[in-house]
C-alpha positions in Angstrom: 6.3 12.9 -21.6 7.6 10.1 -19.3 7.9 7.1 -21.5 11.6 7.2 -22.2 13.1 4.8 -19.7 16.6 6.3 -20.1 15.3 9.5 -18.7 13.5 7.9 -15.8 16.5 8.3 -13.4 18.5 10.9 -11.4 20.7 13.3 -13.4 23.9 12.0 -11.7 23.2 8.4 -12.8 24.1 9.4 -16.4 27.7 10.1 -15.3 28.3 6.9 -13.3 29.4 4.6 -16.1 32.7 6.5 -16.1 33.3 6.1 -12.4 33.5 2.3 -11.9 36.9 0.5 -11.5 38.7 -0.8 -14.6 37.8 -4.4 -15.3 34.4 -4.3 -13.6 31.8 -6.3 -15.6 29.2 -7.3 -13.0 27.1 -5.6 -10.3 24.7 -6.9 -7.6 22.4 -4.7 -5.7 19.6 -5.2 -3.1 16.6 -3.5 -1.7 15.7 -3.5 2.0 13.8 -1.6 4.7 16.3 -0.5 7.3 13.7 -0.1 10.0 11.2 2.7 10.6 7.7 3.1 12.0 7.0 -0.6 11.8 9.2 -3.7 12.5 7.9 -5.5 9.4 6.7 -4.6 5.9 4.2 -6.0 3.4 6.2 -6.3 0.2 4.0 -5.1 -2.7 4.1 -3.2 -6.0 7.2 -4.5 -7.8 5.1 -6.3 -10.5 3.4 -3.0 -11.5 6.9 -1.4 -12.0 8.1 -4.4 -14.1 5.0 -4.3 -16.3 4.8 -0.5 -16.7 8.4 0.3 -17.2 11.1 -2.4 -17.1 9.6 -4.6 -19.9 9.9 -1.6 -22.2 12.4 -2.0 -25.1 15.0 0.7 -25.5 14.9 2.2 -29.0 17.3 4.4 -31.0 14.9 7.3 -31.0 14.9 7.3 -27.1 18.7 7.3 -27.1 18.8 10.3 -29.4 16.3 12.2 -27.1 18.3 11.3 -24.0 21.6 12.3 -25.6 20.3 15.7 -26.4 18.7 16.3 -23.0 21.7 15.1 -21.0 24.1 17.1 -23.3 22.2 20.3 -22.6 21.8 19.4 -19.0 25.5 19.2 -18.3 25.9 15.4 -17.9 28.0 12.9 -19.9 25.9 10.3 -21.8 26.8 6.7 -22.3 25.6 6.5 -26.0 27.7 3.4 -26.8 26.3 1.5 -23.8 22.7 2.3 -24.7 23.3 1.6 -28.4 24.6 -1.9 -27.3 21.4 -2.5 -25.3 19.2 -1.3 -28.2 20.9 -3.0 -31.0 22.7 -6.1 -29.6 20.3 -7.0 -26.8 17.1 -6.1 -28.7 16.4 -3.2 -26.4 15.9 -5.6 -23.4 17.4 -4.6 -20.0 20.1 -7.1 -19.1 19.0 -7.7 -15.5 17.9 -10.5 -13.2 15.6 -9.4 -10.4 14.7 -11.8 -7.6 12.2 -10.8 -4.9 10.1 -12.2 -2.1 6.6 -13.1 -3.2 4.4 -10.1 -3.2 2.2 -9.9 -0.1 5.0 -11.4 2.1 5.2 -9.9 5.6 8.9 -9.5 6.2 10.7 -8.1 9.3 12.8 -5.1 8.5 16.6 -5.3 7.9 16.1 -8.2 5.5 16.7 -8.3 1.8 13.4 -7.9 -0.1 14.7 -7.9 -3.7 18.0 -8.3 -5.5 19.1 -6.9 -8.8 22.0 -8.4 -10.8 23.4 -7.5 -14.2 23.5 -10.2 -16.8 25.6 -8.6 -19.6 29.2 -7.7 -18.9 29.1 -4.6 -21.1 26.0 -3.3 -19.4 26.8 -4.1 -15.8 26.1 -0.4 -14.8 22.4 -0.8 -15.6 21.8 -2.5 -12.2 22.4 0.8 -10.5 21.0 3.1 -13.2 17.5 1.9 -12.6 17.7 2.5 -8.8 15.6 5.7 -9.1 12.8 3.9 -10.8 12.9 0.6 -9.0 13.2 2.0 -5.5 9.8 3.7 -5.9 8.4 0.3 -4.8 8.9 1.8 -1.3 5.6 3.6 -1.8 3.1 0.7 -2.4 5.1 -1.4 0.1 4.8 1.3 2.8 1.1 1.9 2.1 0.4 -1.8 2.2 2.3 -2.0 5.5 0.4 0.9 7.1 -2.9 -0.7 6.0 -1.8 -4.1 7.3 -0.8 -2.9 10.7 -4.2 -1.0 11.1 -5.9 -4.3 10.0 -4.2 -6.1 12.9 -5.5 -3.3 15.3 -9.0 -3.6 14.0 -8.8 -7.4 14.0 -8.0 -7.4 17.7 -11.0 -5.4 18.6 -13.3 -7.5 16.4 -12.0 -10.7 17.9 -12.9 -9.2 21.3 -16.3 -7.7 20.5 -17.7 -9.3 17.4 -19.3 -12.6 16.6 -18.1 -12.5 13.0 -14.5 -11.0 12.9 -13.6 -12.6 9.6 -16.7 -11.4 7.9 -16.5 -7.9 9.3 -12.8 -7.2 8.8 -12.5 -6.7 5.0 -14.7 -3.6 5.0 -13.6 -1.9 8.2 -11.0 0.5 6.6 -12.2 2.4 3.5 -9.8 4.3 1.2 -10.8 8.0 0.9 -7.4 9.1 -0.3 -7.7 9.7 -4.1 -8.0 13.5 -3.8 -5.3 13.9 -1.2 -2.3 12.4 -3.1 0.2 14.0 -5.4 -0.8 12.3 -8.6 -3.1 9.9 -10.3 -0.4 7.3 -10.3 0.1 7.7 -6.6 -3.7 7.2 -6.1 -3.6 4.1 -8.2 -0.5 2.5 -6.6 -1.3 3.5 -3.1 -5.0 2.7 -3.4 -4.1 -0.7 -4.9 -1.7 -1.4 -2.0 -4.5 -0.7 0.5 -6.7 -3.3 -1.3 -4.1 -6.0 -0.5 -5.6 -5.9 3.0 -9.1 -4.6 2.7 -11.9 -4.5 0.1 -13.4 -1.0 0.6 -12.3 1.9 -1.5 -13.5 5.0 -3.3 -10.2 5.3 -5.3 -11.3 4.2 -8.8 -7.8 4.2 -10.2 -6.8 1.6 -7.7 -9.3 -0.8 -9.3 -7.9 -0.1 -12.7 -4.3 -0.7 -11.4 -5.2 -4.0 -9.8 -6.8 -5.2 -13.0 -4.0 -4.0 -15.2 -1.0 -5.3 -13.2 -2.5 -8.2 -11.2 -5.4 -9.4 -13.3 -8.0 -8.7 -10.6 -11.4 -8.1 -12.2 -12.8 -6.1 -9.3 -10.5 -5.6 -6.3 -12.7 -3.3 -4.2 -16.3 -2.1 -3.5 -18.2 1.0 -2.4 -21.7 2.1 -1.5 -23.8 5.2 -2.4 -22.9 8.0 -0.1 -23.8 11.7 0.4 -21.3 14.5 0.4 -21.9 17.9 2.0 -22.9 19.5 -1.3 -25.7 17.0 -1.9 -27.1 17.8 1.6 -26.4 21.6 1.8 -27.8 22.2 -1.7 -31.2 21.7 -0.1 -30.6 24.6 2.3 -30.6 24.4 6.1 -34.3 24.3 6.2 -34.2 21.4 3.7 -32.0 19.1 5.7 -34.8 16.7 6.4 -35.8 16.6 2.8 -32.2 15.9 1.7 -32.1 12.9 4.1 -35.5 11.7 3.0 -34.3 11.8 -0.6 -31.4 9.6 0.3 -33.8 7.0 1.8 -36.0 7.2 -1.3 -33.1 6.8 -3.7 -31.1 4.1 -1.9 -33.3 2.6 0.8 -34.0 -0.8 -0.6 -34.1 -4.1 1.4 -30.6 -5.3 2.1 -28.9 -2.1 0.7 -26.4 0.0 2.5 -26.0 3.8 2.1 -24.1 6.5 3.9 -25.2 10.0 4.8 -23.0 12.7 6.1 -24.9 14.3 8.9 -22.8 17.1 10.4 -23.5 19.9 7.9 -25.1 21.8 10.7 -25.4 19.9 13.9 -24.8 16.2 13.9 -26.3 15.6 17.3 -29.5 17.4 16.3 -29.6 15.6 13.0 -29.6 12.3 14.9 -31.9 13.2 17.7 -34.5 15.1 15.7 -34.3 13.6 12.2 -32.8 10.1 12.1 -34.2 9.1 15.5 -37.3 11.2 15.0 -39.2 12.1 11.8 -37.1 9.8 9.6 -36.9 6.8 11.9 -39.9 4.9 10.5 -38.8 5.5 6.9 -35.3 4.1 7.7 -36.7 1.0 9.3 -39.3 0.3 6.7 -36.8 0.7 3.9 -35.1 -2.5 4.9 -31.7 -0.9 4.3 -28.8 -0.1 6.6 -28.2 3.6 7.1 -24.6 4.6 7.8 -24.4 7.9 9.6 -21.2 9.9 8.9 -20.1 12.5 11.4 -17.3 14.6 9.8 -16.1 17.1 12.4 -15.1 17.4 16.0 -13.0 15.2 18.2 -13.3 11.7 16.7 -13.5 9.6 19.8 -15.9 11.9 21.6 -18.2 12.4 18.5 -18.3 8.7 17.5 -19.1 7.6 21.0 -21.9 10.2 21.5 -23.4 9.4 18.1 -23.4 5.7 18.9 -25.2 6.3 22.2 -27.8 8.6 20.5 -28.5 6.1 17.7 -28.9 3.4 20.3 -31.5 5.6 22.0 -33.4 6.0 18.7 -33.0 2.6 17.0 -32.1 0.3 19.8 -29.6 -2.5 19.8 -29.2 -6.2 20.4 -26.4 -7.9 22.4 -24.2 -10.4 20.5 -22.9 -13.6 22.0 -19.9 -11.7 23.5 -22.2 -9.3 25.3 -21.6 -6.2 23.1 -24.3 -4.0 21.5 -25.1 -4.2 17.8 -27.2 -1.2 16.6 -30.4 -2.0 14.8 -30.8 -0.6 11.2 -27.9 1.8 11.5 -24.1 2.0 11.6 -21.4 4.7 11.7 -18.5 5.6 9.5 -15.8 8.0 10.6 -13.7 9.6 7.9 -12.4 12.8 9.5 -9.1 12.8 11.4 -8.4 9.1 10.8 -5.1 7.6 11.4 -3.8 4.6 13.4 -3.8 6.5 16.6 -7.3 7.9 16.3 -8.7 4.5 15.2 -7.2 2.9 18.4 -8.8 5.7 20.5 -12.2 5.4 18.9 -12.3 1.6 19.2 -11.2 1.8 22.8 -14.0 4.2 23.6 -16.7 2.2 21.8 -15.5 -1.0 23.4 -15.6 0.6 26.8 -19.1 1.9 26.1 -20.2 -1.7 25.3 -20.5 -1.3 21.5 -19.2 -4.0 19.2 -16.7 -3.0 16.5 -19.3 -4.1 14.0 -21.0 -0.7 14.5 -18.1 1.4 13.0 -16.1 1.6 9.8 -13.3 4.0 9.0 -12.5 6.1 6.0 -8.9 7.1 5.7 -7.5 9.5 3.2 -4.2 11.4 3.5 -3.1 9.4 6.5 -3.3 6.3 4.3 -1.9 7.3 0.9 0.0 10.6 1.5 1.5 10.7 5.0 4.3 8.4 4.1 7.7 8.8 2.5 10.8 6.7 1.8 12.0 7.3 5.3 8.8 6.0 6.9 10.4 2.5 6.6 13.9 3.7 5.7 14.0 2.1 2.2 17.3 1.8 0.4 18.8 0.1 -2.6 22.5 -0.5 -2.4 25.2 -2.1 -4.5 26.6 -5.0 -2.4 29.0 -6.8 -4.8 31.0 -6.0 -7.9 32.7 -8.5 -10.3 36.2 -7.1 -11.1 38.6 -9.2 -13.2 36.3 -12.2 -13.0 36.0 -12.3 -9.2 33.2 -11.0 -7.0 34.2 -8.5 -4.3 32.1 -7.2 -1.4 30.8 -3.6 -1.8 29.4 -1.8 1.2 29.2 1.5 3.1 29.7 1.9 6.9 29.5 5.6 7.8 31.2 6.5 11.1 28.6 9.2 11.6 25.5 6.9 11.2 25.8 3.2 11.8 22.1 2.9 10.8 23.1 3.4 7.2 25.6 0.6 7.1 24.9 -1.6 4.1 25.0 -5.3 3.5 27.9 -7.1 1.8 28.1 -9.6 -1.0 25.6 -11.3 -3.2 22.6 -12.0 -1.0 19.9 -14.6 -0.4 16.9 -15.0 2.0 15.5 -18.1 3.7 13.3 -19.0 6.7 14.6 -20.9 9.7 13.2 -22.6 12.8 9.7 -23.5 14.0 8.8 -19.8 14.1 9.9 -19.4 10.4 12.2 -16.5 11.1 13.5 -14.7 8.0 17.3 -14.9 7.6 19.3 -12.8 5.1 22.6 -14.6 4.1 25.1 -14.7 1.4 24.4 -16.7 -1.8 25.9 -20.1 -1.1 25.5 -19.9 2.7 21.8 -20.9 2.7 21.2 -24.3 4.4 20.6 -27.0 1.7 17.3 -28.0 3.3 15.9 -24.4 3.2 14.5 -23.0 -0.1 15.3 -19.5 -1.1 12.5 -17.0 -0.4 13.7 -14.9 -3.3 12.0 -15.8 -6.6 13.3 -14.6 -10.0 10.5 -12.4 -11.4 12.4 -10.6 -14.2 15.1 -11.7 -16.6 16.5 -9.9 -19.6 13.5 -7.7 -20.3 10.9 -10.4 -19.6 8.7 -11.1 -16.5 9.4 -14.6 -15.4 6.9 -15.0 -12.6 3.6 -13.2 -12.0 1.4 -13.0 -8.9 -2.3 -12.8 -8.9 -4.0 -10.3 -6.6 -5.7 -13.2 -4.8 -2.2 -14.7 -4.1 -1.0 -11.4 -2.8 -4.0 -11.0 -0.5 -3.7 -14.6 0.8 0.0 -14.2 1.6 -0.6 -10.9 3.4 -3.5 -12.4 5.4 -1.4 -15.4 6.4 1.4 -13.2 7.7 -0.3 -12.5 10.9 2.8 -11.2 12.6 4.2 -14.4 14.0 7.6 -14.0 12.3 10.3 -13.2 14.8 13.8 -11.9 14.3 15.9 -11.1 11.3 19.5 -11.2 10.2 
């Protein structure tokens, strides 16, 4: 239903080819984050759009379909323009797309990607694809949310853990697949999270990372109970349900999670995990991860940690913080950046290392974002008319925050702190390479990134960049 690229646009785009000035035969556009929740973004997801959509070849049958739909819909249709692309250009979109390498951590208000027409008769295509291309806001925004939470958790690990680097990749787990609007959202958002972490229950994210970035296995999970697998045993069978979990998954070195708040999480810990099941947990050689799933997260997590410490004991690491023996906690209810900060502050204050807790994040990770979270926009900034390039921009008197950039743009890094600087093409210092790499040219991908490269770039962008232009 959605394979026709000509129809992957907004209705009014079909009418725009008649609205440009006479003699115009070139267009240059750019994508940026104009600010928002965070002062920097992790650029990610363009490669998936290129592979899934923009490498598609336009065919006559699609033009006929689009002609009929737009005709009935009330919009004019550029049949001659699309026939030119299909027949004279082999169906290939005449565009050059340059972008920062995926995984780059870039301060807002800088150009992230540029789109330039390469065929004078088809210059309008640079704007026509805006609807499709700007959807890169979604994986970029999810990657940015995940990245900033990673820095929060990193800080607590560096304060309380003997092994921050080893602990960090599995501290935020994606629980979001059921809470998003579509399978594609789960795949793209879940994949974006995996740029920063390796824990996920979103299977489609694994498939996306393999399809678009060649990653054989991008994330991992563990056996875990849900409420139905516990409550199916009945309230009187709660102990038997937990004992079955130990029997099924309690192997030396294994890790398994058990939701424990079906009735009373504190009673479950005190009477069952600390009591009748304690010996079985210890003798299994596995690590039990207890999951509370209701109540006020900071209060519940702290109390559960204290109760488990009473039952299983703990050791102190080299930094003086407690590490629980045989057990850990995962909190997946009410999780967002603010609640994670509150939980970690409480645990740290209570003397527990961040090693003891992991987080599962669902809607807050994959769904509680929109294009305005980071104020993403794609704007035309230059037009070639009569052979000369002219600046194109908007500057609304009623909202200076929506002023757009002028001219054909470039990006470089300057100074010892490697600040990102947006400039006009031709104004970049000769000793500074462009940060924009051509990734697409005339229907073909010209540069691909592996998932390992994306992850490495995101990890190295530890927030030291300062300033923008």
